[in-house]
C-alpha positions in Angstrom: 0.0 0.0 0.0 1.2 3.5 -0.8 0.9 5.6 2.4 1.7 9.3 2.8 3.0 10.2 6.3 3.0 13.9 7.4 5.4 15.2 10.1 8.1 12.7 9.2 10.7 14.6 11.1 8.6 14.4 14.3 8.7 11.7 16.9 5.7 9.7 15.7 5.9 10.4 12.0 9.5 9.1 12.0 8.6 5.8 13.6 5.4 5.4 11.5 7.5 5.6 8.3 10.0 3.1 9.6 7.3 0.7 10.7 5.4 0.9 7.3 8.6 0.4 5.3 9.5 -2.6 7.5 6.2 -4.2 6.5 6.7 -3.7 2.8 4.5 -0.7 2.3 5.6 2.3 0.2 5.7 4.9 2.8 6.3 8.5 1.6 7.2 10.8 4.5 6.9 14.6 4.2 7.5 17.5 6.4 7.0 21.3 6.0 10.0 21.6 3.6 8.2 19.2 1.2 4.6 20.0 1.9 3.2 23.0 3.8 -0.1 21.6 5.2 -1.4 25.1 5.7 -1.1 25.7 2.0 -4.0 23.9 0.2 -2.2 24.1 -3.2 1.0 22.6 -1.8 -1.0 19.7 -0.3 -3.0 19.0 -3.5 0.3 19.1 -5.5 1.9 16.5 -3.3 -1.2 14.3 -3.3 -1.3 14.5 -7.1 2.3 13.4 -7.4 2.2 10.7 -4.7 -1.4 9.4 -5.2 -1.6 7.8 -1.7 -4.1 5.1 -0.8 -3.9 6.2 2.8 -2.5 9.1 4.8 -1.2 9.1 8.4 -1.4 12.7 9.5 1.1 13.2 12.3 2.1 16.8 11.6 0.7 19.2 14.2 1.3 22.2 16.4 2.1 20.4 19.6 3.7 23.2 21.7 0.9 23.5 24.3 2.0 26.6 26.1 3.2 28.4 22.9 -0.2 27.8 21.4 -1.8 30.2 24.0 0.3 33.1 22.5 0.1 31.9 18.9 -3.5 30.8 18.6 -3.9 31.8 14.9 -0.8 29.9 13.9 -1.8 26.8 16.0 -5.3 26.9 14.4 -3.8 27.3 10.9 -1.8 24.1 11.4 -4.1 21.9 13.5 -7.4 22.9 11.9 -6.6 24.4 8.5 -3.8 22.0 7.8 -6.0 19.0 8.8 -8.8 20.3 6.6 -6.5 20.5 3.7 -5.3 17.0 4.2 -8.9 15.7 4.5 -10.0 17.5 1.4 -7.1 16.0 -0.5 -7.9 12.5 0.8 -11.5 12.9 -0.4 -10.4 14.0 -3.8 -8.0 11.0 -4.3 -10.1 8.5 -2.4 -7.5 7.9 0.4 -8.4 6.8 3.9 -7.0 9.0 6.7 -5.5 8.5 10.1 -5.6 11.7 12.3 -3.6 11.8 15.5 -5.4 13.6 18.3 -4.8 14.1 22.0 -6.1 13.7 25.5 -6.3 17.5 25.6 -9.7 17.3 23.9 -11.1 16.5 27.4 -11.2 18.9 30.3 -9.5 16.5 32.7 -12.3 16.4 35.3 -13.1 13.3 37.4 -11.0 10.2 37.8 -12.6 7.7 35.4 -10.8 6.9 32.1 -12.3 8.8 29.2 -14.2 6.7 26.7 -14.0 7.5 22.9 -17.6 8.8 22.9 -17.4 11.0 26.0 -18.1 14.6 25.5 -15.1 16.7 24.5 -14.4 19.9 26.4 -10.9 21.2 25.7 -9.6 23.9 28.0 -6.8 25.5 26.1 -5.9 26.5 22.5 -4.0 23.3 21.7 -6.9 21.1 22.8 -9.5 23.2 21.0 -7.6 23.2 17.8 -6.9 19.5 17.9 -10.6 18.8 18.6 -11.6 21.1 15.7 -9.3 19.1 13.6 -11.2 16.0 14.6 -14.4 17.6 13.6 -13.0 18.6 10.2 -12.0 15.0 9.5 -15.5 13.7 10.5 -17.2 16.3 8.4 -15.1 15.7 5.2 -14.5 11.9 5.3 -16.2 8.6 5.9 -13.1 6.5 5.8 -11.1 7.8 8.8 -9.4 6.7 12.0 -9.0 9.3 14.8 -6.5 8.1 17.3 -6.1 10.0 20.6 -2.9 9.5 22.4 -1.0 11.2 25.3 2.4 11.8 26.8 4.4 10.8 23.7 8.1 10.0 23.7 10.2 8.7 20.8 13.7 8.7 19.3 13.3 11.7 16.9 12.6 14.9 18.9 12.2 16.3 22.4 10.1 14.7 25.1 9.6 14.4 28.9 12.1 11.4 29.1 14.9 13.3 27.4 14.2 16.4 29.5 14.4 14.5 32.7 17.6 12.8 31.7 19.2 16.1 30.8 18.0 17.9 34.0 19.0 14.9 36.1 22.6 15.4 34.9 22.6 19.0 36.1 20.5 18.9 39.3 20.5 16.6 42.4 16.8 17.3 43.0 13.8 18.1 40.7 10.2 19.1 41.4 7.6 17.2 39.3 3.8 17.4 39.4 2.0 14.5 41.0 -1.7 15.5 40.4 -1.9 15.0 36.6 -2.6 11.4 35.9 -2.3 9.7 32.5 -0.3 7.2 30.5 3.0 7.6 28.6 3.1 6.5 24.9 6.2 5.2 23.2 6.0 6.2 19.5 7.5 2.8 18.4 4.5 1.0 20.0 2.0 3.5 18.7 3.5 3.2 15.2 3.0 -0.6 15.3 -0.7 -0.1 16.1 -1.2 2.5 13.4 0.5 0.2 10.8 -1.9 -2.5 11.9 -4.9 -0.2 11.8 -4.4 1.7 8.5 -4.7 -1.5 6.3 -8.2 -2.3 7.8 -11.6 -0.8 7.3 -12.3 -0.6 11.1 -12.9 3.2 11.0 -13.8 5.4 14.0 -12.3 7.0 17.1 -9.8 5.2 19.2 -7.7 5.8 22.3 -4.1 4.5 22.3 -1.4 4.8 24.9 0.9 2.4 26.7 -0.7 0.5 29.6 -1.0 1.8 33.1 -2.1 5.1 34.7 0.6 7.2 36.5 1.5 10.8 37.4 4.3 12.7 35.9 6.1 12.3 39.2 5.8 8.5 39.0 7.1 8.7 35.4 10.2 10.8 36.5 11.0 8.4 39.4 10.9 5.4 37.1 13.0 7.2 34.4 15.8 7.8 37.0 15.5 4.3 38.4 15.9 2.6 35.0 18.6 5.0 33.9 20.5 4.6 37.2 20.4 8.2 38.2 20.6 9.2 41.8 18.4 12.3 41.2 15.8 13.0 44.0 12.3 13.7 42.7 10.0 15.9 44.9 6.2 15.6 44.2 4.4 18.9 43.9 0.9 20.0 42.8 0.3 21.7 39.5 -0.5 24.9 41.5 2.8 24.6 43.4 4.7 24.0 40.2 3.0 27.0 38.6 5.1 27.4 35.4 2.6 26.4 32.7 0.7 29.0 30.6 -1.8 26.6 29.2 -4.2 24.6 31.5 -3.2 20.9 31.9 -5.8 18.2 32.3 -5.6 16.5 35.7 -7.3 13.4 34.4 -5.8 12.2 31.2 -6.7 8.5 31.7 -7.9 7.2 28.3 -10.1 4.1 28.0 -8.4 1.9 25.3 -11.0 -0.9 25.3 -12.2 -0.1 21.8 -8.9 -1.4 20.5 -9.5 -5.0 21.6 -13.2 -4.7 20.8 -12.1 -4.2 17.2 -9.4 -6.8 17.1 -6.3 -4.6 17.7 -3.6 -5.3 20.3 -3.2 -3.1 23.4 0.1 -1.3 23.6 2.6 -2.8 26.2 2.9 -1.6 29.8 4.5 1.8 30.1 7.5 0.5 32.2 8.3 -2.0 29.5 8.0 0.7 26.9 10.3 3.0 28.9 13.0 0.2 29.2 13.0 -0.4 25.5 13.2 3.3 24.8 16.1 3.9 27.1 17.9 1.0 25.4 17.1 2.6 22.0 18.7 5.9 23.1 21.5 4.1 24.9 20.7 4.9 28.5 20.5 2.7 31.6 22.1 -0.5 32.8 22.7 -1.9 29.4 
């Protein structure tokens, strides 16, 4: 299958292209230098040249705090760009995978969010990603919307790399313990997306690695597995107080729809972290 992947230089797009090629698909990865998703003509030109059977749309504005000060730019990418991709998919008959986020929910309560729960994004990032979802639904019938959270991968910056870098500089770090969710290793998510894109099992899915933890729990495990002596102090979001955009306190996502439709759950988050640290050459090995 010929599959176009946007955001190839990002964490997820990079791994999706690798996974698709590994399976014998013809994966064509593009980033802004090859296709500006906010430019409808640029998108249509690339689609006309590539003629994809499917598109995995990983490109996005993901800087959550910066989105608050750059709402128009974030909207141009996450909404306008997604609309352009969806229109091009409709014109060439391609199915579409749209990567969304836990930020479409307001983070209230403590129960895992189901795929059909009411969205209520709090900040610009979440609102633009949810409007992107709506654009896909309005323009296409053959789509997968996959909400994920707390992403870490080889190609790009993420919480794991940040903790490892800070752990080298400081003996003690403050990390919030009242935001609960699940980390997601892009390698594992890419495996799922490669499984999913060849099917006709369309709809909205949630996908993260297994287990629910706080950012504090995540940091403690990162240092444990990487053999750092860094002390981690748990603090509330209010005590931490550095974020411009509101963060959801409850980012637990209910992933049961995956198994209901014959897909495999992603592995446990500790297992994912161990494999990732090995990939970036940290830890006991």
